[in-house]
C-alpha positions in Angstrom: -37.1 -51.0 -4.5 -39.7 -48.6 -3.3 -38.9 -44.9 -3.0 -40.6 -42.6 -0.6 -41.6 -39.1 -1.7 -40.8 -36.0 0.4 -44.0 -34.1 1.1 -44.2 -30.7 -0.5 -44.4 -28.9 2.8 -41.3 -30.6 4.1 -39.4 -29.9 0.9 -40.4 -26.3 1.1 -39.1 -26.1 4.7 -35.8 -27.7 3.7 -35.3 -25.3 0.8 -36.3 -22.3 3.1 -33.8 -23.5 5.7 -31.1 -23.9 3.1 -31.8 -20.4 1.7 -31.7 -18.9 5.1 -28.5 -20.7 6.0 -26.9 -19.5 2.7 -28.0 -15.9 3.3 -26.6 -16.1 6.9 -23.3 -17.5 5.6 -23.1 -14.6 3.1 -23.6 -12.0 5.7 -21.3 -13.7 8.3 -18.0 -12.1 9.2 -15.2 -13.2 6.9 -12.6 -15.6 8.1 -8.9 -15.6 7.3 -5.8 -17.8 7.2 -2.2 -16.6 7.3 0.2 -16.8 4.3 3.3 -18.0 6.2 5.7 -17.2 3.4 4.8 -13.5 3.0 6.8 -11.4 2.4 9.8 -12.7 0.6 13.1 -12.6 2.5 14.7 -9.1 2.5 18.0 -8.6 0.8 21.3 -7.4 2.4 20.7 -9.0 5.8 18.0 -6.3 6.4 15.8 -6.6 9.5 12.6 -4.8 10.4 12.5 -2.8 13.5 9.2 -2.0 15.3 6.6 -1.6 12.6 4.5 1.5 13.2 2.5 1.6 10.0 1.1 -0.5 7.1 -0.8 0.8 4.1 -2.1 -0.5 0.8 -2.2 1.7 -2.4 -4.4 1.7 -5.4 -2.1 -0.9 -7.1 -2.4 -3.3 -4.2 1.2 -2.5 -3.2 1.9 -2.8 0.5 3.8 0.0 2.2 5.5 -0.5 5.6 7.2 2.1 7.8 9.3 1.0 10.9 11.4 2.5 13.6 14.6 0.8 12.5 17.9 1.2 14.4 16.5 2.8 17.6 14.0 0.0 18.2 16.6 -2.8 17.8 19.1 -4.5 20.2 22.6 -3.9 18.9 24.3 -6.9 20.3 21.7 -9.5 19.2 20.0 -8.0 16.2 22.1 -5.5 14.2 25.7 -6.2 15.1 26.8 -5.4 11.5 25.4 -1.9 11.9 27.1 -0.9 15.2 30.3 1.1 15.5 32.5 -0.8 16.1 30.8 -3.8 14.5 30.0 -6.7 16.8 29.2 -9.0 13.8 30.7 -9.1 10.3 27.6 -10.0 8.2 24.3 -10.0 10.0 22.4 -7.9 10.4 21.5 -4.2 9.6 18.2 -2.3 9.9 16.2 -2.1 6.6 15.5 1.3 5.2 12.6 3.0 7.0 10.0 2.8 4.2 9.5 -0.4 2.2 7.2 -1.1 -0.7 6.1 -4.7 -1.5 3.8 -6.1 -4.2 1.0 -8.4 -3.3 3.3 -11.4 -3.7 5.7 -10.0 -1.1 8.4 -9.0 -3.5 10.3 -5.9 -2.3 9.8 -3.2 -5.0 11.4 -0.1 -3.5 12.8 1.4 -0.3 13.7 4.9 0.9 13.4 7.2 3.9 15.6 8.8 6.6 16.9 12.3 7.2 16.9 14.9 4.3 17.8 18.5 3.8 14.3 19.9 3.2 12.4 18.1 5.9 12.7 16.7 9.4 12.7 12.9 9.6 10.8 11.6 12.7 12.7 10.5 15.8 10.1 7.7 15.6 7.6 7.4 12.7 4.0 6.6 13.4 1.3 5.7 10.8 1.7 5.6 7.1 -1.0 6.3 4.4 -1.0 6.4 0.6 -3.6 8.6 -0.9 -5.4 8.2 -4.2 -2.9 10.2 -6.1 0.0 8.0 -4.8 1.5 10.4 -2.3 2.9 8.7 0.8 2.1 10.3 4.2 4.0 9.6 7.4 3.4 10.9 10.9 6.1 11.8 13.4 4.7 10.1 16.5 7.7 10.0 18.9 9.0 6.9 20.7 6.3 4.8 22.4 5.8 5.4 26.1 5.6 1.7 26.7 8.1 -0.5 28.6 10.0 -2.8 26.2 9.8 -0.5 23.3 13.5 -1.1 22.5 16.5 1.1 22.0 19.4 -0.1 19.9 21.9 2.1 21.8 20.8 0.9 25.2 22.4 -2.6 24.9 25.9 -3.3 24.0 26.5 -6.3 26.2 30.2 -7.1 27.0 31.5 -6.5 23.5 32.1 -2.8 23.6 31.8 0.4 25.6 28.4 2.1 25.8 28.1 4.8 23.1 28.7 8.4 24.1 25.7 10.4 25.4 24.0 12.4 22.6 21.9 15.5 23.0 18.1 14.9 23.2 16.4 14.8 19.9 13.6 17.3 19.1 10.0 16.3 20.0 8.1 14.8 17.0 5.3 17.2 16.1 4.8 16.9 12.4 3.5 15.1 9.4 5.4 14.4 6.2 4.2 14.0 2.6 6.3 12.4 -0.1 5.9 11.1 -3.7 5.9 7.3 -4.0 9.6 7.5 -4.9 10.5 9.4 -1.7 10.6 13.0 -3.1 9.7 15.4 -0.4 6.4 17.3 -1.0 5.1 18.8 2.2 5.6 19.1 6.0 2.9 20.1 8.4 4.1 21.2 11.8 7.7 21.4 13.0 9.9 19.0 15.0 10.7 20.5 18.5 7.8 22.9 18.3 4.8 21.0 19.7 1.4 22.7 20.1 -1.6 22.1 22.3 -5.1 21.0 21.6 -6.2 24.4 20.3 -3.3 25.1 18.0 -4.0 25.8 14.4 -0.3 25.5 13.3 1.3 22.9 15.5 0.9 19.2 16.4 2.2 17.0 19.2 3.2 13.4 18.4 0.5 12.7 15.8 -0.2 9.0 15.5 -1.9 8.6 12.1 -3.2 10.2 9.0 -5.8 9.6 6.3 -6.6 11.6 3.2 -9.9 12.3 1.5 -8.7 13.0 -2.1 -12.0 14.2 -3.4 -12.2 16.9 -0.7 -8.4 17.4 -0.8 -8.2 17.1 3.0 -5.7 15.4 5.3 -7.1 14.1 8.6 -4.5 13.8 11.3 -4.9 11.8 14.5 -3.1 14.2 16.8 -3.3 11.9 19.7 -0.2 10.6 21.5 0.2 13.9 23.3 -3.0 15.8 22.3 -6.5 14.5 22.1 -8.0 15.6 18.7 -8.5 15.1 15.0 -7.1 18.0 12.9 -7.9 18.6 9.3 -5.5 20.3 6.8 -5.6 21.2 3.2 -3.8 18.2 1.6 -1.9 20.4 -0.9 -0.9 23.5 1.2 -1.0 22.1 4.7 -3.2 25.0 5.8 -5.3 24.3 8.9 -9.1 23.9 8.3 -10.7 22.6 11.5 -10.3 20.2 14.5 -12.4 18.4 17.1 -12.1 16.2 20.2 -13.8 13.1 21.5 -17.5 12.8 20.8 -17.2 16.0 18.6 -16.5 18.2 21.6 -13.7 20.7 22.1 -10.6 18.8 23.3 -9.3 19.6 26.7 -5.9 19.5 28.3 -5.0 17.9 31.6 -5.3 14.4 33.1 -8.5 12.4 32.7 -9.8 10.0 35.4 -8.4 6.4 35.0 -10.3 4.3 32.6 -13.0 2.2 34.2 -14.6 -0.5 32.0 -17.6 -0.6 34.3 -18.1 3.2 34.4 -19.7 5.7 32.1 -17.5 6.5 29.1 -15.9 9.9 29.0 -16.8 12.1 26.1 -13.1 13.1 25.5 -10.6 11.0 23.6 -8.1 9.4 25.9 -5.5 8.7 23.2 -6.1 9.1 19.4 -4.2 6.3 17.8 -5.5 6.4 14.2 -8.0 7.9 11.7 -9.6 6.4 8.6 -12.0 7.8 6.0 -14.6 5.6 4.3 -15.9 6.0 0.8 -19.0 7.7 2.1 -16.8 10.2 4.0 -17.4 8.8 7.4 -14.4 9.4 9.6 -13.4 6.5 11.9 -11.2 7.3 14.9 -9.3 5.0 17.2 -9.9 6.1 20.8 -7.3 3.6 22.0 -7.3 4.4 25.8 -11.1 4.2 25.9 -11.3 0.9 24.0 -13.7 2.3 21.4 -14.1 3.4 17.8 -16.0 6.7 17.2 -17.5 7.6 13.8 -17.9 11.2 12.7 -19.0 13.0 9.6 -16.3 15.1 7.9 -17.1 18.1 10.0 -16.7 16.3 13.3 -20.3 15.5 14.3 -20.4 12.2 16.2 -22.5 9.6 14.4 -22.0 6.5 16.5 -19.5 4.7 18.6 -18.6 1.1 19.5 -16.6 -0.6 22.2 -14.0 -3.1 21.4 -12.8 -5.5 24.1 -14.2 -3.1 26.7 -12.5 -4.8 29.6 -9.0 -4.1 28.3 -6.8 -2.0 30.5 -3.2 -1.0 30.1 -2.4 0.1 26.6 -6.0 -0.2 25.3 -7.5 -2.2 22.5 -8.0 0.0 19.5 -4.6 0.6 17.9 -5.5 0.9 14.2 -8.4 0.4 11.9 -8.9 -0.5 8.2 -12.0 -0.8 6.0 -13.0 -3.9 4.1 -12.6 -3.7 0.3 -16.2 -4.6 -0.8 -18.3 -1.9 -2.4 -20.2 -1.1 0.8 -17.2 -1.4 3.1 -19.3 -3.5 5.4 -16.5 -4.4 7.9 -14.0 -2.5 10.0 -10.8 -4.3 11.1 -9.4 -3.3 14.4 -5.8 -4.1 15.4 -5.6 -4.7 19.1 -1.9 -4.8 20.2 -2.8 -5.4 23.8 -5.0 -8.4 23.4 -3.0 -9.6 20.3 -5.9 -9.9 17.9 -7.6 -8.3 14.9 -11.2 -7.8 15.6 -13.9 -7.5 12.9 -16.7 -5.0 13.4 -19.8 -4.4 11.3 -19.4 -0.9 10.0 -23.1 -0.1 10.2 -23.4 -0.9 13.9 -19.8 -1.1 15.1 -20.7 -4.4 16.7 -17.8 -6.9 17.0 -18.7 -10.0 14.9 -15.4 -11.8 14.7 -11.6 -11.9 15.3 -8.5 -13.7 14.3 -5.0 -14.1 15.7 -3.8 -14.5 19.3 -0.6 -14.0 21.2 2.6 -15.7 19.9 5.5 -15.7 17.5 4.3 -18.3 15.0 2.7 -17.2 11.7 -0.9 -16.2 12.3 -0.3 -15.1 15.9 0.7 -11.6 17.0 3.0 -9.7 19.3 1.9 -6.1 19.6 -0.1 -5.9 16.4 -0.5 -2.2 15.9 -1.2 -1.7 12.2 -3.8 -3.2 9.7 -4.6 -2.6 6.1 -6.7 -4.3 3.4 -6.1 -4.7 -0.4 -8.7 -4.8 -3.2 -8.9 -8.6 -3.0 -9.8 -8.6 0.6 -6.4 -9.7 1.9 -5.5 -8.3 5.3 -2.0 -7.1 6.2 -0.8 -6.5 9.7 2.3 -4.9 11.3 3.7 -5.6 14.7 5.3 -2.9 16.8 7.5 -2.9 19.9 9.3 -6.3 19.9 7.0 -7.9 17.3 9.0 -6.4 14.3 7.0 -8.2 11.7 4.5 -7.9 8.9 2.0 -10.6 7.9 -0.6 -11.3 5.2 -3.9 -13.0 5.9 -6.1 -14.3 3.0 -9.8 -14.9 3.1 -10.4 -18.6 3.7 -11.0 -20.5 0.5 -9.6 -17.7 -1.7 -6.2 -19.3 -2.2 -3.0 -17.4 -2.6 
């Protein structure tokens, strides 16, 4: 049998095409598949309420904070926790702060009111710094229909609970040890401050810590429109800035127009994250964009995410990829029910995963995102989503 030979020029072209394809594959956005059995079932008939924050520490432990009782429907979800009970066994809210290992095993739990600090009416974001300290913001209940109130629904199985005095406005950030020992409070519940305050906050949404600089960056953005920086040990104010690095302003902004020129001001500051190179990434949720700053608040670049989104906005939380260069930025979009993947160098959207739904791998109000050292992505769903999920890089196995 005769064999034909591939001319050298054609062989070179084939090899070149293969190399180009391989290089393109290596630089393509990562893809993910859900681990449908993560986490393991919780003990004691515990249920998650609206999840407001997810973080990963240096040991690849996953930390979750949720709103608990006030975000749940008493008659159908937590009848064993009502007074009087409407169910004998199931179910009750899980403790506010939960720590899981990478396999989804619950390792520890704590949280709730204490003598030395003011537990939030509604927690916001959670962060674990490089020293293992756990930070939680007091963000206030979401101003979104369908956010859930356990005391609002008793059905026909009991009288409505007596009216209670209004709770103080959330306006602070808390710092704990990993075992729940109180370490620091910045701001005071019931004493909110405006955009120029150096001592007070107003419904801060998220926090990130630069351990090398010993600085805590606070997204003071559900009532104010700014990033505020504090000393991470003493809580002393250091500096702040608004959208595009400008001074934040009070008052109403014009309605968001996806076809119009973007406003310089933040519309709502939903999160903050600090990269290894000290770049500070900010979720400007109402403007559907991520803005990147240096540590002093100078605007470096910005990128739109699902620019046509209206309503509650597209940029709810961000997380950095775990590769050495942190090449990607993951954006949780609780309005469009996706996690978008952006190139960190350009803030260009290059991929996404998820979609609306209740099945594993889909989302209902995905508001939190975090990444571990192996590249696994963890998400938390707020409002009526009440769930955490784990996504693994395709081909990586579990």
